[in-house]
Backbone as a chain_set.jsonl record, in Angstrom:
{"seq": "MASDPKFVEKTLERLLPLDVDARKMFGEYGLFYKGKMFGLICDNTFFIRSTEAGAEIAGRIGTGFPYPGAKPAFKISNIKANDAKWLKRLVEVTSDEIPAPKRKKKSH", "coords": {"N": [[98.123, 107.43, 128.052], [98.141, 104.17, 126.924], [97.319, 103.422, 123.305], [94.441, 101.006, 122.54], [95.059, 98.07, 120.928], [92.774, 96.856, 119.69], [91.103, 99.003, 119.126], [92.872, 100.123, 117.287], [93.332, 98.082, 115.442], [90.674, 98.091, 114.349], [90.48, 101.038, 113.179], [92.464, 100.103, 110.685], [91.222, 98.288, 109.731], [88.646, 99.985, 108.881], [89.869, 101.371, 106.464], [90.747, 99.466, 104.604], [90.287, 98.962, 101.661], [93.095, 100.01, 101.314], [96.422, 99.078, 101.365], [97.051, 99.487, 104.338], [99.809, 99.713, 107.275], [100.679, 99.707, 110.813], [102.527, 100.765, 113.197], [103.994, 99.384, 115.804], [104.897, 102.409, 118.521], [106.223, 104.152, 120.427], [104.774, 103.059, 122.673], [102.238, 104.002, 121.248], [100.706, 104.104, 118.38], [102.294, 104.689, 114.676], [100.853, 105.438, 111.697], [101.215, 104.081, 108.589], [101.491, 104.309, 104.653], [101.934, 103.012, 101.979], [105.031, 103.141, 102.39], [105.355, 105.573, 104.02], [104.453, 107.633, 106.78], [101.636, 108.996, 107.548], [100.044, 109.003, 109.455], [98.68, 108.91, 113.025], [97.849, 106.657, 116.01], [96.723, 107.688, 119.118], [96.954, 107.374, 122.224], [93.705, 106.2, 121.517], [93.042, 107.932, 119.713], [92.376, 109.097, 116.238], [94.572, 110.512, 114.217], [95.288, 112.553, 111.318], [98.314, 113.624, 109.382], [98.459, 116.697, 108.461], [98.211, 117.92, 105.418], [98.21, 120.239, 102.68], [97.264, 119.49, 100.395], [95.523, 117.402, 101.672], [93.737, 119.176, 103.521], [92.011, 120.364, 101.675], [90.47, 118.054, 100.997], [89.569, 117.25, 103.802], [87.899, 119.385, 104.791], [85.963, 121.101, 106.829], [87.122, 120.494, 109.471], [88.323, 119.515, 113.089], [91.409, 119.985, 115.062], [94.286, 118.718, 116.783], [96.791, 117.379, 119.06], [98.694, 114.973, 118.316], [100.279, 114.297, 120.385], [102.277, 116.134, 123.159], [104.174, 118.703, 122.281], [104.348, 118.004, 119.478], [103.521, 118.621, 115.855], [100.217, 119.864, 114.795], [97.441, 118.194, 113.594], [94.869, 116.29, 111.566], [92.388, 115.431, 113.644], [90.429, 112.497, 113.693], [87.117, 111.928, 113.575], [84.796, 109.819, 115.177], [82.643, 109.737, 113.554], [83.506, 110.995, 111.212], [85.113, 108.706, 110.68], [83.575, 106.517, 110.049], [82.917, 107.39, 107.263], [83.732, 105.875, 104.895], [84.577, 106.426, 102.104], [85.225, 109.232, 102.256], [87.269, 109.045, 103.664], [89.586, 107.407, 103.086], [90.255, 108.484, 100.738], [91.258, 111.115, 101.726], [93.492, 110.038, 103.08], [94.906, 109.092, 100.911], [95.805, 111.456, 99.283], [97.264, 112.505, 101.534], [99.391, 111.293, 101.739], [100.292, 110.679, 99.526], [101.191, 113.511, 99.326], [102.943, 113.884, 101.044], [106.58, 113.459, 101.267], [108.963, 110.73, 100.111], [110.681, 108.949, 102.408], [113.955, 109.148, 103.762], [116.783, 107.689, 102.685], [118.546, 105.687, 104.506], [122.152, 106.064, 104.893], [124.711, 103.264, 104.377], [126.429, 102.19, 106.869], [130.126, 101.435, 106.422]], "CA": [[97.276, 106.033, 128.15], [98.527, 103.19, 125.339], [95.674, 102.903, 122.775], [93.82, 99.901, 122.845], [94.723, 97.4, 120.227], [90.882, 96.436, 119.558], [90.778, 100.523, 118.442], [94.076, 100.505, 115.79], [92.434, 96.978, 114.138], [89.122, 98.6, 113.716], [90.753, 101.713, 112.289], [93.01, 99.475, 109.613], [89.489, 97.763, 108.805], [88.102, 101.216, 107.583], [90.893, 101.788, 105.421], [90.34, 98.415, 103.601], [91.09, 97.809, 100.658], [94.33, 100.57, 101.469], [97.432, 98.657, 102.357], [97.789, 100.343, 106.039], [100.626, 99.617, 108.357], [100.344, 99.856, 111.788], [103.905, 100.125, 113.673], [103.881, 100.005, 117.404], [106.021, 103.367, 118.551], [106.812, 104.393, 121.981], [103.098, 102.843, 123.268], [101.339, 104.339, 120.717], [100.588, 103.301, 117.495], [101.869, 105.037, 113.681], [100.325, 104.525, 110.446], [102.097, 104.202, 107.21], [100.812, 103.764, 103.592], [103.178, 102.939, 100.089], [105.814, 103.263, 103.117], [104.948, 107.261, 104.503], [104.001, 107.868, 108.05], [100.981, 109.314, 107.21], [99.113, 109.411, 110.716], [99.007, 108.299, 114.597], [97.143, 106.559, 116.939], [97.107, 108.014, 120.611], [95.459, 107.637, 123.035], [92.91, 105.828, 120.704], [92.672, 109.03, 119.275], [93.169, 108.909, 115.141], [95.147, 111.676, 113.337], [96.032, 112.274, 110.177], [99.223, 114.54, 109.536], [97.622, 118.042, 107.96], [99.033, 118.776, 104.213], [97.588, 121.214, 101.815], [96.042, 118.613, 99.581], [94.839, 117.093, 102.74], [93.371, 120.307, 103.99], [90.902, 120.367, 100.496], [89.454, 117.047, 100.956], [89.063, 117.116, 105.242], [87.088, 120.471, 104.547], [85.846, 122.11, 108.317], [87.639, 119.15, 110.736], [88.712, 119.936, 113.75], [93.11, 119.074, 114.642], [94.191, 118.2, 117.611], [98.295, 117.089, 119.165], [98.864, 114.016, 119.73], [101.112, 114.007, 121.336], [103.339, 117.03, 123.156], [105.243, 118.855, 121.43], [103.987, 117.631, 118.016], [102.428, 119.413, 115.074], [99.229, 120.395, 114.555], [97.191, 117.216, 113.156], [93.698, 116.122, 111.633], [91.735, 114.849, 114.763], [89.33, 112.18, 112.705], [86.119, 111.926, 115.182], [84.451, 108.384, 114.998], [81.537, 110.126, 112.76], [83.809, 110.524, 110.542], [86.025, 107.508, 110.171], [83.178, 106.11, 109.23], [83.001, 107.69, 106.188], [85.355, 104.974, 104.079], [85.004, 107.438, 100.785], [86.431, 110.023, 102.323], [88.727, 108.814, 104.731], [90.624, 106.91, 101.967], [90.528, 109.524, 99.837], [92.364, 111.796, 102.517], [94.897, 108.998, 103.131], [95.642, 108.723, 99.965], [95.954, 112.205, 99.103], [97.822, 112.573, 102.222], [100.212, 110.486, 101.265], [100.793, 111.269, 97.882], [101.873, 114.781, 99.068], [104.405, 113.655, 102.056], [107.998, 113.157, 100.456], [109.225, 109.67, 100.527], [111.564, 109.098, 103.624], [115.416, 109.526, 103.01], [117.38, 105.871, 102.562], [119.516, 105.596, 105.441], [123.063, 105.701, 104.112], [125.373, 102.303, 105.016], [128.085, 102.409, 106.928], [131.146, 100.753, 106.377]], "C": [[97.588, 105.213, 126.677], [97.288, 103.112, 124.716], [95.202, 101.519, 122.416], [93.951, 99.079, 121.232], [93.973, 97.116, 119.453], [90.847, 98.3, 118.335], [91.62, 100.363, 117.323], [93.476, 99.192, 115.089], [91.283, 97.463, 113.153], [89.565, 99.743, 112.542], [91.768, 101.135, 111.075], [91.525, 98.573, 109.269], [89.072, 98.696, 108.117], [89.369, 101.438, 106.926], [91.262, 100.569, 104.726], [90.388, 99.067, 102.45], [92.537, 98.56, 100.642], [95.373, 99.487, 102.212], [98.039, 99.683, 103.301], [98.719, 99.607, 106.152], [100.391, 99.762, 109.768], [101.353, 99.548, 113.033], [103.719, 100.673, 115.221], [105.15, 101.49, 117.491], [106.0, 104.224, 119.992], [105.127, 104.29, 122.856], [102.192, 103.141, 122.853], [101.784, 103.612, 119.484], [101.162, 104.651, 115.28], [101.922, 104.141, 112.382], [100.886, 105.051, 108.935], [101.159, 103.324, 105.902], [102.117, 104.904, 102.469], [104.059, 103.786, 101.452], [105.989, 104.462, 103.977], [104.183, 106.977, 106.083], [102.945, 109.04, 107.434], [100.171, 110.059, 108.701], [99.46, 108.28, 112.281], [97.812, 108.204, 114.928], [97.217, 106.662, 118.093], [96.27, 107.954, 121.469], [94.008, 107.34, 122.501], [91.825, 106.781, 119.949], [93.266, 108.933, 117.628], [93.217, 110.791, 114.714], [95.632, 111.413, 112.565], [96.821, 113.841, 109.644], [98.365, 115.637, 108.711], [98.337, 117.88, 106.688], [97.823, 119.95, 103.557], [96.425, 120.403, 101.105], [95.457, 117.976, 100.334], [93.375, 118.276, 103.015], [91.719, 120.259, 102.967], [90.262, 119.477, 100.551], [88.85, 117.225, 102.331], [88.22, 118.253, 105.596], [87.227, 121.133, 105.77], [85.868, 120.096, 109.286], [88.52, 120.032, 111.738], [90.537, 119.052, 113.864], [93.282, 119.362, 116.358], [95.956, 117.995, 117.736], [98.3, 115.97, 119.232], [99.44, 113.021, 120.506], [101.685, 115.448, 122.227], [104.488, 117.041, 122.873], [104.54, 118.404, 119.825], [103.065, 118.941, 117.564], [100.826, 119.537, 115.395], [98.513, 118.576, 113.282], [95.419, 117.041, 112.706], [93.317, 115.556, 112.503], [90.667, 114.146, 113.554], [88.541, 111.466, 113.95], [85.242, 110.578, 114.181], [83.44, 108.412, 113.357], [82.316, 109.834, 111.73], [85.07, 109.656, 109.801], [85.115, 106.333, 109.757], [83.043, 106.277, 107.612], [83.933, 107.565, 105.298], [85.645, 105.664, 103.13], [86.425, 108.281, 101.151], [87.391, 109.929, 103.438], [90.026, 108.251, 104.248], [90.951, 107.666, 101.42], [91.537, 110.556, 100.445], [93.59, 111.229, 102.972], [95.341, 108.82, 102.224], [96.488, 109.88, 99.766], [97.185, 112.902, 99.704], [99.17, 112.471, 101.757], [100.943, 110.492, 100.355], [101.734, 112.657, 98.199], [102.961, 115.065, 100.537], [105.39, 113.294, 100.855], [108.316, 111.876, 101.334], [110.443, 109.503, 101.759], [113.273, 108.516, 102.921], [115.691, 107.7, 103.652], [118.551, 106.253, 103.631], [120.827, 104.95, 105.005], [123.887, 104.483, 104.812], [126.593, 102.401, 105.332], [129.122, 101.287, 106.975], [132.262, 100.075, 107.195]], "O": [[97.286, 105.639, 125.562], [96.268, 102.805, 125.332], [96.085, 100.933, 121.79], [93.112, 99.358, 120.376], [94.38, 97.063, 118.292], [90.609, 98.46, 117.138], [91.041, 100.475, 116.242], [93.095, 99.426, 113.942], [91.033, 97.356, 111.952], [89.247, 99.629, 111.359], [91.878, 102.054, 110.264], [91.116, 98.525, 108.109], [89.004, 98.59, 106.893], [89.793, 102.281, 107.717], [92.334, 100.701, 104.135], [90.697, 100.231, 102.707], [93.375, 97.923, 100.005], [95.218, 99.105, 103.372], [99.025, 100.412, 103.199], [98.807, 98.707, 105.316], [99.231, 100.173, 109.752], [101.256, 98.552, 113.75], [103.446, 101.781, 115.684], [106.085, 101.589, 116.696], [105.282, 105.222, 119.926], [104.534, 105.192, 123.449], [101.138, 102.908, 123.446], [102.735, 102.839, 119.365], [100.229, 105.298, 114.804], [102.442, 103.083, 112.027], [100.904, 106.17, 108.422], [100.485, 102.296, 105.971], [102.635, 106.002, 102.264], [103.813, 104.985, 101.586], [106.913, 104.339, 104.78], [103.396, 106.049, 106.271], [103.464, 109.987, 106.844], [99.85, 111.231, 108.902], [100.191, 107.304, 112.447], [96.871, 108.936, 114.619], [97.839, 105.718, 118.579], [95.111, 108.364, 121.518], [93.097, 108.065, 122.903], [90.628, 106.685, 119.676], [94.474, 108.72, 117.519], [92.459, 111.755, 114.818], [96.368, 110.429, 112.491], [96.214, 114.905, 109.521], [97.347, 115.115, 108.257], [99.497, 117.601, 106.991], [96.768, 120.3, 104.086], [95.202, 120.534, 101.162], [94.392, 117.687, 99.79], [92.216, 118.044, 102.671], [90.595, 120.148, 103.458], [89.124, 119.726, 100.153], [87.628, 117.372, 102.313], [87.741, 118.204, 106.729], [88.278, 121.719, 106.027], [85.117, 119.148, 109.514], [89.233, 120.977, 111.403], [90.923, 118.075, 113.221], [92.535, 120.079, 117.024], [96.601, 118.345, 116.748], [97.88, 115.562, 120.315], [99.334, 111.885, 120.97], [101.216, 116.295, 121.466], [105.438, 116.263, 122.955], [104.451, 119.488, 119.249], [102.373, 119.765, 118.162], [100.449, 119.163, 116.505], [99.199, 118.085, 112.385], [94.63, 117.621, 113.452], [94.027, 114.552, 112.489], [90.146, 114.838, 112.679], [88.969, 110.782, 114.88], [85.13, 110.459, 112.961], [83.44, 107.602, 112.43], [82.182, 108.749, 111.164], [85.712, 109.876, 108.774], [85.585, 105.324, 109.231], [83.074, 105.311, 106.85], [84.723, 108.408, 104.873], [86.851, 105.8, 102.923], [87.617, 108.266, 100.845], [88.13, 110.793, 103.91], [91.154, 108.444, 104.702], [92.174, 107.811, 101.417], [92.545, 110.863, 99.808], [94.599, 111.891, 103.214], [96.44, 108.277, 102.327], [97.7, 109.748, 99.939], [97.974, 113.6, 99.068], [99.917, 113.4, 101.449], [102.162, 110.321, 100.37], [102.752, 112.918, 97.559], [103.526, 116.095, 100.904], [105.036, 112.924, 99.735], [108.152, 111.727, 102.545], [111.197, 110.473, 101.681], [113.564, 107.781, 101.977], [115.178, 106.943, 104.475], [119.366, 107.146, 103.399], [120.912, 103.747, 104.761], [123.81, 104.596, 106.036], [127.584, 102.602, 104.63], [128.869, 100.256, 107.598], [133.149, 99.442, 106.623]]}, "num_chains": 1, "name": "protein.A"}
């Protein structure tokens, strides 16, 4: 089941003033901050990639699999998503820990 664009929009609003971009991918959405994919929205569920720094901020939070074969990620409940300060900090520290995407080589 594809995620509702209204759910995606509400998630992005919760992350303001961070400049987060949602890109449609395979019927769902990848979430990007500072050019790094830190999260996914799948089946109207918000997931943030698990990192060591993120785990320190996340505390006791559930994990789940955004799609079959995916690595486990933090599953952000509506209650936690409403804690704007916590959520933005989790996104920032997670994105800081994720390596920059590799540049694609130009073919001649």
